[in-house]
Backbone as a printed PyTorch tensor [residue, N CA C, xyz], in Angstrom:
tensor([[[152.1140,  28.9940, 178.3990],
         [151.5430,  30.2410, 178.0350],
         [150.1120,  30.0620, 178.3350]],

        [[149.5050,  31.2070, 178.7130],
         [148.0680,  31.2910, 179.0130],
         [147.2810,  31.9150, 177.8720]],

        [[146.2080,  31.2640, 177.4610],
         [145.5900,  31.7830, 176.2100],
         [143.9460,  31.9600, 176.7290]],

        [[143.5660,  33.0920, 176.3120],
         [141.9890,  33.2870, 176.5600],
         [141.3910,  33.4550, 175.2700]],

        [[140.3170,  32.6710, 174.9430],
         [139.6140,  32.6860, 173.6120],
         [138.5890,  33.8380, 173.7080]],

        [[137.7800,  34.0070, 172.5060],
         [136.6590,  34.9440, 172.4570],
         [135.5330,  34.7280, 173.5080]],

        [[135.4080,  33.4290, 173.9630],
         [134.4100,  33.2200, 174.8410],
         [134.7950,  33.3200, 176.2540]],

        [[136.1340,  33.6540, 176.4580],
         [136.6090,  33.8610, 177.7600],
         [137.3190,  32.6950, 178.3950]],

        [[137.3490,  31.6210, 177.7120],
         [137.8580,  30.4600, 178.1140],
         [139.5030,  30.3620, 178.3120]],

        [[139.9500,  30.1470, 179.5020],
         [141.3920,  30.2950, 179.6980],
         [142.0380,  28.8520, 179.5460]],

        [[143.1260,  28.7810, 178.8010],
         [143.8390,  27.4620, 178.6130],
         [145.2100,  27.6080, 178.7540]],

        [[145.9410,  26.6500, 179.4240],
         [147.2930,  26.7770, 179.5760],
         [147.9200,  25.8760, 178.5600]],

        [[148.8630,  26.2040, 177.7500],
         [149.5440,  25.5580, 176.5990],
         [150.9490,  25.4600, 176.8500]],

        [[151.6510,  24.4260, 176.7760],
         [153.0860,  24.3870, 176.9490],
         [153.7050,  24.7030, 175.6940]],

        [[154.6720,  25.5050, 175.7290],
         [155.5150,  26.1270, 174.5780],
         [156.9350,  26.1570, 174.7930]],

        [[157.7240,  26.1030, 173.7930],
         [159.1350,  26.2190, 173.8080],
         [159.6660,  27.5640, 173.7160]],

        [[158.7800,  28.4500, 173.1500],
         [159.0710,  29.7490, 173.1210],
         [157.8450,  30.5740, 173.1020]],

        [[157.9710,  31.9890, 173.4030],
         [156.9020,  32.7950, 173.6010],
         [156.8900,  34.0740, 172.8570]],

        [[155.8410,  34.8220, 172.8040],
         [155.9160,  36.2480, 172.2290],
         [156.8960,  37.0780, 173.0630]],

        [[157.3500,  38.1190, 172.4080],
         [158.2910,  38.9130, 173.0040],
         [157.9490,  39.6390, 174.2890]],

        [[156.5040,  39.8450, 174.4600],
         [156.0370,  40.4940, 175.6520],
         [154.5590,  39.8960, 175.8520]],

        [[154.1340,  39.8760, 177.1190],
         [152.8470,  39.3770, 177.3420],
         [151.6790,  40.2650, 177.1690]],

        [[151.8460,  41.5290, 176.7280],
         [150.8000,  42.5810, 176.3970],
         [150.6480,  42.4750, 174.9490]],

        [[149.7040,  41.5930, 174.4300],
         [149.4570,  41.4580, 173.0180],
         [148.5260,  42.4590, 172.4940]],

        [[149.0000,  43.2030, 171.3440],
         [148.2960,  44.2220, 170.7740],
         [147.3170,  43.7050, 169.5300]],

        [[147.8600,  42.6440, 168.7930],
         [147.2450,  42.2130, 167.5810],
         [147.8130,  40.8910, 167.1860]],

        [[147.1090,  39.9770, 166.6130],
         [147.4640,  38.6370, 166.0820],
         [147.0740,  38.5750, 164.6250]],

        [[147.8860,  38.0170, 163.7570],
         [147.5020,  37.8140, 162.4090],
         [148.0180,  36.5480, 161.9250]],

        [[147.4200,  35.7470, 161.0480],
         [147.8360,  34.7240, 160.5080],
         [148.1340,  34.8090, 158.9190]],

        [[149.0300,  34.1760, 158.4260],
         [149.3090,  34.1960, 157.0640],
         [149.8340,  32.6720, 156.6880]],

        [[148.8700,  31.9400, 156.2980],
         [149.0660,  30.4030, 156.0190],
         [149.3160,  29.8100, 157.3080]],

        [[150.4730,  29.1960, 157.5270],
         [150.8650,  28.5070, 158.8140],
         [151.6840,  29.5270, 159.6400]],

        [[151.9200,  30.5920, 159.1480],
         [152.5990,  31.6740, 160.1700],
         [151.7480,  32.4310, 160.9270]],

        [[152.1910,  32.6210, 162.2100],
         [151.5130,  33.5010, 163.0740],
         [152.4410,  34.7860, 163.4780]],

        [[151.8440,  35.9070, 163.3130],
         [152.3420,  37.3100, 163.7180],
         [151.9130,  37.7090, 164.8500]],

        [[152.5610,  38.0450, 165.8370],
         [152.0300,  38.6610, 167.0520],
         [152.6270,  40.1610, 167.3900]],

        [[151.8240,  41.1070, 167.4590],
         [152.3150,  42.4450, 167.6710],
         [152.1150,  42.6260, 169.3650]],

        [[153.3910,  43.0040, 169.9190],
         [153.1910,  43.0600, 171.4090],
         [153.8610,  44.6470, 171.6940]],

        [[153.9010,  44.6550, 172.9550],
         [154.2020,  46.0830, 173.4250],
         [155.7570,  46.2580, 173.3150]],

        [[156.4310,  45.2160, 173.1400],
         [157.8580,  45.1400, 172.7740],
         [158.2940,  44.7990, 171.5280]],

        [[157.4530,  44.6960, 170.5120],
         [157.7080,  44.3930, 169.2540],
         [157.0290,  43.2980, 168.5940]],

        [[157.3560,  42.8100, 167.4100],
         [156.6850,  41.7390, 166.6800],
         [157.2620,  40.4160, 166.8360]],

        [[156.5380,  39.3660, 167.1410],
         [156.9770,  37.9530, 167.2160],
         [156.4480,  37.1470, 166.0700]],

        [[157.2010,  36.1860, 165.6770],
         [156.7710,  35.3830, 164.7100],
         [156.7210,  33.9410, 165.0140]],

        [[155.7540,  33.1950, 164.6310],
         [155.7100,  31.6420, 164.8910],
         [155.1310,  30.9710, 163.7140]],

        [[155.4820,  29.5110, 163.7100],
         [154.9470,  28.7660, 162.6310],
         [154.2790,  27.5320, 163.2700]],

        [[152.9380,  27.4620, 162.9110],
         [152.1490,  26.4390, 163.5000],
         [152.5590,  25.0020, 162.9160]],

        [[152.9320,  24.1270, 163.9530],
         [153.2920,  22.7330, 163.7240],
         [151.9400,  21.8880, 163.8090]],

        [[151.9660,  21.0910, 162.7810],
         [150.7130,  20.3740, 162.7360],
         [150.8560,  19.0030, 163.4830]],

        [[149.9160,  18.7340, 164.3310],
         [149.9190,  17.5670, 165.2030],
         [149.7820,  16.3070, 164.3940]],

        [[150.6400,  15.2330, 164.7560],
         [150.4700,  13.9930, 163.9850],
         [149.4470,  13.1870, 164.8480]],

        [[148.5120,  12.4860, 163.8620],
         [147.5080,  11.7020, 164.6390],
         [148.2160,  10.5070, 164.9490]],

        [[147.6590,  10.0410, 166.3510],
         [148.0590,   8.8220, 166.7310],
         [147.2670,   7.7040, 166.2890]],

        [[148.0430,   6.5010, 165.8190],
         [147.4090,   5.4470, 165.2580],
         [147.2530,   4.2530, 166.2710]],

        [[146.1260,   3.5750, 166.2910],
         [145.9260,   2.4070, 167.1090],
         [146.0970,   1.2650, 166.5090]],

        [[146.7530,   0.3440, 167.1020],
         [146.9620,  -0.9960, 166.5760],
         [146.1610,  -1.9980, 167.0600]]])
């Protein structure tokens, strides 16, 4: 997925699923849930917390 932040920085992110359409109208967060309104409907995602790597 290609993501552009408020400063205009573009980042490629590997995902296993994606929003229902690439034209995003709105994004909202509710706790760990992510709601994305697109031109083809609403998509829902849940943020997965990254596990910290430990060094030995």
